[in-house]
C-alpha positions as CSV (number, residue, x, y, z in Angstrom):
1,R,118.1,23.4,80.9
2,W,117.7,24.9,84.5
3,E,116.3,28.3,83.2
4,V,112.6,27.6,83.9
5,D,110.8,30.8,83.3
6,F,107.8,30.2,85.9
7,P,105.6,33.1,85.1
8,R,105.3,32.0,81.6
9,L,104.9,28.5,82.5
10,M,102.1,29.6,84.5
11,L,100.5,31.7,81.9
12,R,100.7,28.7,79.5
13,A,99.1,26.5,82.0
14,R,96.2,29.1,82.6
15,A,95.9,29.5,78.7
16,A,95.7,25.7,78.3
17,E,92.9,25.6,80.9
18,A,90.9,28.5,79.3
19,R,91.1,26.9,76.0
20,K,89.9,23.6,77.3
21,N,87.0,24.9,79.5
22,G,86.7,28.5,78.6
23,V,87.5,31.7,80.4
24,T,85.3,32.0,83.7
25,V,83.0,34.9,84.4
26,Q,85.3,35.9,87.1
27,D,88.4,36.2,84.9
28,R,86.4,37.9,82.1
29,M,85.1,40.6,84.5
30,L,88.6,41.0,86.2
31,G,90.2,41.1,82.8
32,N,88.1,43.7,81.1
33,T,89.4,46.7,83.1
34,E,88.2,49.2,80.4
35,L,84.6,48.1,80.5
36,V,84.6,48.2,84.2
37,G,86.5,51.4,84.4
38,R,84.2,53.2,81.9
39,L,81.1,52.0,83.7
40,G,82.6,52.9,87.1
41,S,83.7,56.3,86.1
42,L,80.2,57.2,84.3
43,A,78.3,56.3,87.5
44,A,80.8,57.8,89.8
45,P,80.2,58.9,92.7
46,L,77.3,56.3,92.8
47,S,79.6,53.4,92.0
48,N,81.9,54.2,94.7
49,W,79.1,54.2,97.3
50,M,77.7,51.0,96.0
51,N,81.1,49.4,96.3
52,E,80.9,50.3,100.1
53,L,77.6,48.5,100.7
54,G,77.7,45.0,102.2
55,V,74.8,43.7,100.1
56,H,76.4,44.8,96.9
57,R,79.7,43.3,97.9
58,A,78.1,39.9,98.7
59,F,76.4,40.1,95.4
60,M,79.8,40.8,93.7
61,Q,81.4,38.0,95.5
62,A,78.6,35.5,94.5
63,V,78.6,36.6,90.8
64,A,82.1,37.7,90.0
65,G,84.0,36.0,92.7
66,I,85.5,39.4,94.1
67,H,86.1,38.8,97.9
68,K,83.6,41.1,99.7
69,E,86.3,42.4,102.2
70,R,88.7,43.3,99.3
71,N,89.0,47.1,99.4
72,L,88.5,48.5,95.7
73,P,89.8,51.4,93.8
74,K,87.7,54.5,93.6
75,F,86.3,55.7,90.3
76,H,86.5,59.3,89.1
77,R,83.8,61.0,86.9
78,Q,86.5,62.8,84.9
79,T,88.9,60.4,83.5
80,F,92.6,61.3,83.1
81,S,92.4,61.4,79.2
82,Q,89.4,63.8,79.4
83,W,91.5,66.1,81.7
84,F,94.4,66.0,79.3
85,K,92.2,66.7,76.2
86,R,90.6,69.8,77.9
87,R,94.0,70.9,79.1
88,A,95.4,70.6,75.7
89,N,92.6,72.5,74.2
90,R,92.9,75.3,76.7
91,K,96.7,75.7,76.4
92,T,96.0,76.0,72.5
93,G,93.4,78.6,73.2
94,D,95.6,80.5,75.5
95,R,98.4,80.5,73.0
96,A,96.1,81.6,70.1
97,G,94.9,84.4,72.4
98,A,98.4,85.6,73.2
99,V,99.4,85.6,69.6
100,G,96.5,87.5,68.4
101,A,97.1,90.1,71.4
102,A,100.6,90.5,70.4
103,T,99.7,90.8,66.8
104,A,97.3,93.6,67.5
105,R,100.0,95.5,69.3
106,G,102.3,95.2,66.3
107,P,105.4,93.3,65.4
108,A,107.5,94.7,68.0
109,A,104.9,94.2,70.8
110,D,105.9,92.0,73.9
111,E,107.4,89.0,72.2
112,G,108.2,87.6,75.8
113,A,104.4,86.8,76.3
114,M,104.3,84.6,73.3
115,A,107.6,82.9,73.9
116,R,107.3,79.2,74.8
117,V,110.1,77.3,76.5
118,P,111.3,74.7,73.9
119,A,110.8,71.0,75.0
120,A,114.1,69.2,75.3
121,H,112.6,65.7,75.1
122,K,109.3,64.2,73.6
123,I,107.4,61.4,75.3
124,A,104.2,59.3,74.5
125,L,102.5,58.8,77.9
126,F,101.0,55.3,78.3
127,H,98.8,56.2,81.1
128,T,97.5,52.9,82.3
129,C,94.0,51.9,83.2
130,T,94.3,52.8,86.9
131,V,95.3,56.3,86.0
132,E,92.5,56.7,83.5
133,Y,89.8,55.6,85.7
134,N,90.8,55.3,89.3
135,D,93.7,57.6,89.9
136,P,93.9,60.4,87.4
137,A,95.9,62.6,90.1
138,T,98.9,60.4,89.5
139,G,98.6,61.1,85.6
140,R,98.1,64.7,86.3
141,A,101.1,64.8,88.5
142,A,103.3,63.1,85.9
143,V,102.3,65.5,83.3
144,R,103.1,68.5,85.3
145,V,106.6,67.1,86.5
146,L,107.6,66.1,82.9
147,E,106.6,69.4,81.6
148,R,108.4,71.2,84.4
149,N,111.4,69.4,83.1
150,K,110.8,70.5,79.5
151,V,109.4,67.4,78.2
152,D,106.6,67.4,75.6
153,V,103.8,65.0,76.5
154,S,101.6,63.5,73.9
155,L,98.7,61.0,74.7
156,P,98.4,58.4,71.8
157,P,95.4,56.2,71.4
158,Q,95.7,53.3,73.7
159,R,93.9,50.3,75.2
160,C,94.6,48.2,78.4
161,C,98.1,46.7,78.2
162,G,96.5,43.1,78.3
163,M,97.8,41.8,81.7
164,P,94.7,41.4,83.4
165,Y,93.4,39.1,80.6
166,L,96.6,37.2,80.5
167,D,96.0,36.6,84.4
168,G,92.9,34.7,83.5
169,G,94.3,32.8,80.6
170,A,92.4,34.8,77.9
171,V,95.4,35.0,75.6
172,D,93.4,35.9,72.4
173,E,91.7,38.8,74.1
174,A,95.1,40.2,75.5
175,K,96.7,39.7,72.1
176,A,93.9,41.9,70.3
177,L,94.5,44.7,72.8
178,I,98.4,44.3,72.4
179,R,98.0,44.6,68.4
180,Q,96.2,48.0,68.9
181,N,98.7,49.2,71.3
182,V,101.6,48.3,69.3
183,Q,100.3,50.1,66.2
184,S,99.6,53.4,68.1
185,L,102.9,53.3,70.2
186,A,105.1,52.4,67.2
187,A,103.7,55.3,65.3
188,A,104.6,57.5,68.3
189,V,108.1,56.2,68.5
190,R,108.6,57.0,64.8
191,E,107.6,60.6,65.6
192,G,110.7,60.6,67.8
193,R,109.0,60.0,71.3
194,E,110.0,57.6,74.0
195,I,107.1,55.8,75.7
196,V,106.8,56.5,79.4
197,V,104.6,54.5,81.8
198,P,103.7,55.3,85.4
199,G,102.7,51.6,86.2
200,P,105.4,49.1,86.5
201,T,103.1,46.2,85.5
202,C,102.3,48.0,82.1
203,S,105.9,49.0,81.6
204,Y,106.8,45.5,82.2
205,M,104.2,44.2,79.7
206,L,105.2,46.6,77.0
207,K,109.0,45.9,77.5
208,Q,109.0,42.0,78.0
209,E,105.7,40.6,76.9
210,Y,104.8,42.6,73.8
211,P,107.7,41.2,71.6
212,W,106.8,37.6,72.7
213,L,103.2,37.7,72.5
214,D,102.9,39.9,69.3
215,G,106.1,38.9,67.6
216,S,106.2,41.8,65.2
217,E,108.9,44.4,64.5
218,D,106.8,47.1,65.7
219,A,106.5,45.2,69.1
220,T,110.2,45.1,69.5
221,L,110.4,48.8,68.5
222,V,107.9,49.8,71.2
223,A,109.6,47.4,73.7
224,R,113.1,49.1,73.1
225,H,111.8,52.5,73.5
226,T,109.5,51.9,76.7
227,R,110.8,53.4,80.0
228,D,109.1,53.3,83.4
229,L,108.2,56.9,84.7
230,F,111.0,57.1,87.3
231,E,113.5,55.3,85.0
232,Y,113.1,58.1,82.7
233,L,113.3,60.8,85.3
234,A,116.3,59.1,86.8
235,K,118.0,59.3,83.2
236,L,117.1,63.1,83.1
237,H,118.8,63.4,86.6
238,A,121.9,61.3,85.5
239,D,122.3,63.7,82.4
240,G,122.0,66.8,84.5
241,Q,118.7,67.9,83.0
242,L,116.4,67.1,86.0
243,D,115.1,70.4,87.6
244,T,116.2,70.1,91.2
245,N,114.9,73.4,92.3
246,F,112.4,72.0,94.8
247,T,110.3,74.4,96.8
248,R,108.7,72.0,99.6
249,P,110.6,69.6,102.0
250,V,109.9,66.0,102.1
251,G,110.6,64.0,105.3
252,P,111.0,60.2,105.9
253,V,109.4,58.1,103.1
254,T,108.9,54.3,103.2
255,Y,109.1,53.3,99.6
256,H,107.9,49.8,98.4
257,V,109.5,48.4,95.4
258,P,106.8,46.6,93.2
259,C,107.8,43.2,92.0
260,H,107.3,44.2,88.3
261,L,109.8,46.9,88.9
262,R,112.5,44.5,90.4
263,A,111.7,42.1,87.4
264,Q,112.8,44.9,85.0
265,N,116.3,44.9,86.7
266,I,116.6,48.8,86.6
267,G,117.3,49.3,90.2
268,V,115.2,51.5,92.6
269,K,115.0,54.7,90.4
270,S,112.0,56.1,92.2
271,A,113.9,56.2,95.4
272,D,117.0,57.5,93.9
273,V,115.1,60.4,92.4
274,L,113.2,61.1,95.6
275,R,116.5,61.4,97.3
276,A,117.3,64.4,95.0
277,I,114.7,66.3,97.2
278,P,116.5,68.0,100.1
279,G,115.9,66.3,103.4
280,A,114.3,63.4,102.0
281,Q,115.0,60.1,103.7
282,V,113.8,57.2,101.8
283,Q,113.9,53.8,103.2
284,V,113.4,51.0,100.6
285,V,111.3,47.9,101.5
286,E,111.5,45.0,99.0
287,K,108.7,42.7,100.0
288,C,105.8,41.2,97.8
289,S,102.4,42.7,98.2
290,A,100.9,39.5,97.1
291,V,98.2,40.9,94.9
292,D,99.7,39.3,91.8
293,G,97.4,41.1,89.3
294,T,93.9,39.8,89.7
295,W,94.8,37.0,92.0
296,G,94.5,38.9,95.3
297,F,91.0,40.0,94.5
298,K,89.6,36.6,94.0
299,K,87.6,35.0,96.8
300,E,89.7,31.8,96.9
301,Y,92.8,33.7,97.6
302,Y,92.2,36.8,99.4
303,E,93.0,35.5,102.8
304,L,96.1,33.8,101.4
305,S,97.1,37.0,99.8
306,L,96.9,39.0,103.1
307,Q,99.1,36.3,104.8
308,V,101.8,36.4,102.1
309,A,101.9,40.2,102.3
310,K,102.3,40.3,106.1
311,P,106.1,40.9,106.0
312,L,105.3,43.9,103.9
313,F,102.8,45.2,106.3
314,D,105.1,44.6,109.2
315,A,108.1,46.6,107.5
316,I,105.8,49.5,106.6
317,T,104.5,49.5,110.3
318,S,107.9,49.3,111.9
319,A,109.4,52.0,109.7
320,G,106.9,54.4,111.0
321,A,107.5,57.1,108.1
322,P,104.7,59.6,107.8
323,V,104.7,58.9,104.0
324,T,104.4,55.5,102.2
325,A,105.0,55.3,98.6
326,T,104.7,52.6,96.0
327,D,104.5,52.9,92.1
328,C,102.1,50.0,92.0
329,P,98.4,50.9,92.4
330,L,97.5,47.3,93.4
331,A,100.2,47.2,96.1
332,A,98.9,50.6,97.3
333,L,95.5,48.9,97.7
334,Q,97.1,46.0,99.5
335,I,99.1,48.2,101.7
336,E,96.0,50.3,102.8
337,Q,94.2,47.0,103.4
338,G,96.9,45.6,105.7
339,T,98.2,48.6,107.6
340,G,95.6,51.4,107.4
341,R,98.3,53.6,105.6
342,K,97.4,55.2,102.4
343,A,100.3,54.7,99.8
344,T,100.9,57.2,97.3
345,H,102.6,57.3,93.9
346,P,106.1,58.7,94.1
347,I,105.4,61.1,91.2
348,Q,102.9,62.9,93.6
349,I,105.6,63.4,96.1
350,L,107.9,64.8,93.4
351,A,105.0,67.2,92.3
352,D,104.4,68.2,95.8
353,A,108.1,68.9,96.2
354,Y,108.1,71.2,93.2
355,G,105.2,73.0,94.5
356,L,103.0,72.0,91.5
357,E,99.1,72.1,91.7
358,A,97.3,68.9,92.4
């Protein structure tokens, strides 16, 4: 009787409020990350310039309730999925060209040029809305690191995980997204793929909330086969299958553990893997960033959000490490807002240590 699930209790309260009074314009805009992301990316870099203008930010605060001082993620004209598709097409063309050239030279010709290193593992990447529209570099780094470790990466059709809509009590809208993701991701699992997610909120949703909100056998299947990105890499490392031939050193790193990773009870896998890099000194900070999904963007709670996050800001500032890392893109925004330090995803640090291109 003492096991009160406060997050789900709060969700039920927001859902009840939304059903009674409707979903607010503020929550609809913050919840529809796909629409905002598509429009922002299509208009980039103009959209980024507009988000720096005081008059535009005042308008956004008046209409959408997003605080005018809140730093916002940048949009990229080329989305991650566009990059992935073009890269896949280019690799297919290169392989076809190599096969054609070898065939022209005869059956005994340079088979080494045609050979491919076989993939030891297969995964389906759930890239997240942030990677798709705002941080494709993290997605590119994830793909390159995974392929470096003989992992075959596919990109199944996918929608937003649904968490932003849940933040505003828009349960029906979230469930519609979840149904589509479950269908696509369950098919990938049946192909023998694990689902790997570079964002802790999305991996938490797939693992914990999909079976509860969708209730289907496929949702349970998806949940059982979902891994956070560094949870997956840590498993490779534990099995002796992680490539540890790093070519670039990494010095001191302050690593912030996102709340949605702590809620998964998987330890600090990102820090563990980074410590496999020779010379890496990783200090772990377990303080809440107080963004809480869309909450910290709202004009009503922006100032409170910064106050609650002050222990995190102080810990990062006092650590003084030249590199700050976090898996959570919203925590990264908050860290930069409160400390002036840009926080990077740990996968980019790992890619740099391998010497992989950006």
